[in-house]
C-alpha positions, -999 to 999 in steps of 0.1 A, spaced: 0 0 0 14 34 -10 14 64 14 -14 79 -6 -35 48 -2 -28 47 35 -39 83 39 -71 75 20 -80 43 38 -69 51 73 -99 73 81 -123 45 69 -105 19 91 -108 42 121 -145 49 115 -153 12 111 -133 5 143 -151 32 163 -185 20 150 -177 -16 160 -166 -4 194 -198 14 199 -217 -18 191 -198 -35 220 -174 -54 198 -138 -58 208 -116 -41 182 -79 -40 174 -66 -16 147 -36 -31 129 -15 -5 112 3 -20 82 14 14 69 46 21 89 27 43 112 5 64 89 -26 56 109 -9 63 142 3 97 129 -33 106 118 -43 98 154 -16 121 167 3 91 182 40 84 180 52 49 171 81 37 192 79 0 186 60 -24 164 50 -60 161 85 -70 148 99 -60 183 74 -86 199 83 -113 174 120 -107 181 113 -108 219 127 -73 223 93 -59 237 61 -72 251 28 -67 233 15 -44 259 46 -21 253 38 -20 215 1 -13 216 -9 23 214 -40 36 231 -63 49 202 -95 68 204 -123 54 227 -97 30 241 -93 11 208 -58 -4 208 -36 3 177 -9 -22 168 19 -9 145 27 -40 125 41 -33 90 74 -52 94 60 -78 118 32 -89 95 55 -93 65 78 -114 87 49 -137 95 37 -140 59 
């Protein structure tokens, strides 16, 4: 996904997550865009899923608190490593 695609689809992903959360569903936003979604939310990415896979960080250290307590998981490199 290019940066332009990430900028276009991130708001949609966020709105779907928020709507699902309002319905009482448990939601996890997975950011595959090297932090584009996190930046749009005003968050700073320090770690990502790859740090968990490599046992350098725990998952709770990588998750970022998003709006309405929806967790955001930066995971661009980690997901590629698992694929």
